[in-house]
N, C-alpha and C positions, 0 to 999 in steps of 0.2 A: 583737749583744750580748744575752745571755739575762737573764731576770729575776734569776737568782742572781748574776750579775756586776754587776747594777745596784744591788744592796743591799750597803752597807757599814755597819759599826758603829763608833761611838765610845763607849766605855764610860765613864760617869761613876761609877757604882757597879754592884753586882751587879744591882740591880733598876731602875735609872734609867740609860738610855743613849740616845744618838742613833743612829738608823739612817738610812741614806741610801737612798731609794727613788725611782727615776725622776729622780734629780738633785736631790732636795729632802731636807732633814733633817727627820726626824720624831722627837720625843721619845717614846720607848717607856717607859711606866710599868708595870712588871711586878709585879702583885699576886698572881700565880698561887700557889695553895697556901699563902698567907700566914696565919700566926696573927694574932691581933689586935695583938700587940706589933709584929710585922713590918709590918703595914699602917700603923700609926702612924709607925714609923721611915721607911717608904718615902714617906709623905706629906711628912714633914719634909725629907727629901733632895730630893724633887721640887720643893718650894717654893723651896729654895735655888737650884736650877738655873734654874727658870722665871723667877724675879725678876731674873736677870742678863741676860735677853734683852730686846730692844726690844719695846715694846707692839705688839700686833697682828701678831706675826710667828711665833709658835710653833704648830707642828702637833703635836698630842698624840694618841698611841694608847695606850689603857689596857686592860690585860687583867686582869680580876677573876675569872678561872676558878678555882673552888674556893677563893676567899679567904674568910676568916672575917669576918663582920660582926655587930655588935651596936649598941646604942644609942649608945655612945661613938664608934664608928667612923662611924656615920651622921652624927653632929654634926660630927665632924672632916672628913668628906667635904664637908659643906655649906660649912664654912669654907674648905676647900681649893679647891673649885670657884669660890667667890666671889673668893678671893685671886687666882686665875689669870685671871679674866675679862678684864682689860685686856691681858694678854700673848698670849692665845690667838687665833690666826687661825681655826683649825678643830680640832675634836676628835671622835675616834671612840673607841668602847669595844667590847670583846668580852667574853663570859663572863657576860652578864646573863641569868640564868634563875631561875625560882622566886621566892623572897622578895626576891631582889635587884632584881627589876622594881619592886617597891613602894618599896624604898629608893631606887632610881635616880630614880623619879618625884618622890619627896620632895626629893631633892637638886636636881633640875632646877627644881622650883617655887621652892625657897628661893633658889637662886643666879641664877635667871632666865637660865640658860645653855641652849644648844642643842648637845647632844652626840649624835652619831648612833650608833645601835646596829648592829653587824654580827655575823654568825655566824662568819665566816671572816676571819682576819687579812689575807690578801692582798686581800680586798674592801675592808677598812678602809684599808689602805695606798694602794690605787689611788684610792679616793674622796678621801683627804686630799690627795694630790698634784694631783688635778684641781680642787681648790677653793682 
């Protein structure tokens, strides 16, 4: 079985979907190229999905490549990661470069979460299913 045949998707919305990797479901949160309004909408959609899952079971993979961030987004991300904390078993993120590193650190400090940063999506997926 190849890596390509091991990954299946279940789409919840355009930007929030479950992907199956290595036999495990990963909730993929796609913030790539999002405007600030799109980031806010994706956060709300993600929260709806995550809160339907049992505590301590969700694997999340977030891609923030080229997403727009401002002070409002930073505050909403803090709330979002705090909201998700009881539900998430493990979390990974890609697309953290430049000023987003500072925002990411602020969100982590506020939410007291441990989200692992990866450069490549396949590395993040492999790490998530191993944890």
